[in-house]
C-alpha positions in Angstrom: 118.5 102.1 134.3 114.7 102.3 133.7 113.8 103.9 130.4 110.6 106.0 130.8 107.7 105.2 128.5 106.3 108.3 126.9 102.9 106.8 126.6 102.6 106.3 130.3 103.1 110.0 130.9 100.9 111.2 128.1 97.9 113.2 129.3 94.3 112.3 128.2 93.3 115.7 126.8 89.6 114.9 126.6 87.2 116.5 129.0 86.1 114.5 132.0 82.6 113.8 130.7 84.2 112.4 127.4 86.5 110.1 129.4 83.6 108.8 131.5 81.6 108.2 128.4 84.6 106.4 126.8 85.0 104.0 129.7 81.2 103.2 129.8 81.2 102.8 126.0 84.0 100.3 126.2 82.1 98.2 128.8 78.9 98.3 126.7 80.7 97.3 123.5 82.7 94.6 125.3 79.6 93.1 126.8 80.4 93.9 130.5 77.2 96.0 130.4 74.8 93.8 128.6 71.6 94.9 126.7 68.9 95.8 129.2 71.4 96.3 132.0 71.2 99.5 134.1 74.3 101.7 134.1 75.9 102.4 137.5 73.9 105.1 139.4 74.8 108.8 139.1 76.1 108.7 142.7 78.3 105.7 141.9 79.7 107.4 138.8 80.3 110.6 140.7 82.4 108.8 143.3 84.2 106.6 140.8 85.4 109.4 138.6 85.5 112.3 141.1 82.9 114.1 138.9 80.1 116.5 139.5 76.5 115.6 138.8 76.4 117.8 135.7 79.6 116.1 134.3 78.1 112.7 134.8 74.9 113.8 133.1 76.9 115.2 130.1 78.6 111.8 129.8 75.2 110.0 129.8 73.9 112.5 127.2 76.7 111.5 124.9 75.9 107.8 125.1 72.2 108.5 124.5 73.1 110.5 121.4 75.2 107.6 120.2 72.1 105.3 120.6 74.0 103.1 123.0 71.7 103.7 126.0 68.2 104.8 126.7 66.7 106.5 129.7 63.9 108.7 130.9 63.6 111.2 133.7 63.3 109.4 137.0 64.3 106.1 135.5 67.6 104.2 135.4 69.7 104.6 132.2 69.9 101.1 130.5 71.9 99.7 127.7 70.0 99.6 124.5 69.0 96.3 123.0 70.9 95.4 119.8 73.5 98.0 120.7 76.0 96.6 118.3 75.7 94.5 115.1 78.2 92.0 113.9 78.9 92.1 110.2 80.3 89.0 108.5 81.7 90.3 105.2 82.2 86.7 103.8 78.5 86.0 104.0 77.7 88.9 101.6 80.0 87.8 98.8 78.0 84.9 97.3 75.6 86.1 94.6 72.0 86.2 95.6 69.6 83.5 94.4 67.0 84.1 91.6 64.6 86.8 92.6 66.4 87.5 95.9 67.3 91.1 97.0 70.8 92.3 97.6 72.7 89.8 99.8 73.3 92.4 102.6 69.6 92.9 103.0 68.8 89.2 103.4 71.7 88.4 105.7 71.0 91.4 108.0 67.2 90.6 108.1 67.9 87.1 109.5 68.1 88.6 112.9 64.6 89.9 112.6 65.6 93.4 111.5 63.7 95.4 108.9 66.2 96.3 106.1 66.0 98.4 102.9 68.3 100.3 100.6 68.0 103.7 98.9 69.8 104.5 95.7 71.5 107.9 96.1 73.6 108.3 93.0 74.2 106.6 89.7 76.6 108.0 87.1 80.2 108.5 85.9 82.4 109.9 88.7 86.0 110.5 89.5 86.8 108.1 92.4 89.1 108.7 95.4 92.8 108.0 94.8 92.8 104.6 96.5 89.9 103.4 94.4 91.4 104.7 91.2 94.6 102.9 92.1 92.8 99.6 92.8 91.0 99.8 89.5 94.1 100.7 87.6 92.7 104.0 86.3 94.8 106.6 84.7 95.4 110.0 86.4 92.1 112.0 86.4 90.3 108.8 85.2 86.7 108.2 85.9 84.6 105.1 86.8 81.0 104.3 87.0 79.5 104.9 90.5 76.5 103.4 92.2 76.0 104.8 95.7 73.4 103.7 98.1 72.3 104.0 101.8 71.5 100.8 103.7 68.9 101.2 106.5 68.2 98.9 109.4 64.9 99.4 111.4 64.6 102.9 109.9 68.1 103.9 111.1 70.8 104.6 108.5 73.4 101.9 108.8 75.9 102.0 106.0 77.0 104.1 103.0 78.0 102.1 100.1 79.8 103.5 97.0 80.7 101.0 94.3 82.9 102.0 91.4 83.3 99.9 88.2 85.5 100.4 85.1 83.6 102.2 82.4 84.4 99.6 79.7 82.5 97.0 81.8 79.4 99.1 82.6 78.9 101.0 79.3 75.6 100.1 77.7 74.5 97.7 80.4 71.8 97.6 83.1 74.3 98.8 85.6 73.9 102.3 84.2 70.2 102.4 84.9 69.1 104.4 87.9 67.3 101.5 89.5 68.2 98.7 91.9 69.9 95.6 90.5 68.1 92.4 91.5 70.5 90.4 93.6 73.1 93.1 93.5 76.0 93.6 91.1 77.7 90.2 91.5 75.0 88.5 89.5 75.0 91.1 86.8 78.8 91.1 86.6 78.8 87.3 86.2 76.2 87.6 83.4 78.4 90.1 81.7 81.3 87.7 81.7 83.1 89.0 84.8 82.4 86.5 87.6 83.8 87.6 91.0 86.7 85.3 91.9 88.5 87.1 94.8 87.7 90.0 97.2 90.3 91.9 99.2 89.2 94.1 102.1 91.2 97.0 103.5 89.6 98.3 106.8 90.5 101.5 108.6 89.0 103.7 111.3 88.5 107.3 110.4 86.9 110.5 111.6 83.7 110.9 109.5 83.3 113.5 106.8 80.6 116.0 106.9 78.6 114.1 104.3 79.0 110.8 106.3 77.8 112.5 109.5 74.7 113.8 107.9 73.8 110.6 106.0 74.4 108.2 108.9 73.2 110.7 111.6 76.4 110.3 113.5 76.9 112.0 116.9 80.0 114.1 117.4 83.3 112.9 115.9 83.3 109.2 116.8 85.2 107.2 114.2 83.6 105.3 111.4 84.7 102.0 109.9 85.8 102.4 106.3 86.2 99.3 104.2 87.7 99.4 100.7 86.7 96.1 99.0 88.3 95.3 95.7 86.7 92.5 93.7 88.7 90.6 91.0 87.5 88.4 88.2 89.5 86.1 86.0 93.1 86.9 85.3 93.2 89.1 88.4 91.2 91.8 86.7 89.7 94.3 89.1 86.0 94.7 88.3 84.7 96.6 91.3 86.0 98.7 94.1 83.5 99.5 96.9 83.8 101.9 99.8 81.6 100.9 102.8 81.3 103.3 105.7 79.4 102.5 109.0 79.4 103.9 112.5 82.4 102.4 114.4 80.6 102.3 117.7 77.6 100.4 116.4 79.2 97.7 114.2 82.0 95.1 114.4 83.5 93.1 111.5 83.8 89.4 112.0 86.3 87.4 109.9 86.8 83.7 110.1 90.0 81.8 109.2 90.9 78.2 109.1 94.4 77.0 110.0 96.3 75.5 107.0 
């Protein structure tokens, strides 16, 4: 007796133009449609998906809004250059050298991109529950927040909210509303809390209203949300950071060696 698989019978409830965009998006992000490559013609897409001209145009409009493709009237729609950036979290963990900016800025700029950061918020704040748990805060406890927006080639790339225990930041340069040369790892080490271990928890989520505005996100495409907890000596948590970036524009690359 064959047991039916519910997933095989499940209907895709998205509209046709959203499904067309999803299939093309997958080919773009997987490299089957490389940067600079022209997308299949409207006539081809109409035949392939049994769609009207208007439906195909709505699908292409979605991809343009997502900054995955570019096109002008009368010209072929092509895959945008640098459509997706690969992020290597391990490369950002080492403290920056003397006089160097935040490690994320220097690593990202190696590919020729122009990078900068804007400090959005500095002050005591009640963190989300997962951050509070990671830092071992009591119920309704607060931490010190430094929140910034990272920008690549004048486009918002990542929201970063870093929380630290108040007993570590109180009376230090971390409380100042200005950028920290080299980032917080250097300052934490100087304060006697050298980073020893980082643990990432990555999830895909539908963006909040604030994330949509800050990152200029189109529609309800998911974002990648990373909760990184940094530990110092004796497994003491000294920093919990939430990093949010557009899921269709970035991929995370982790490297492991066999033991």
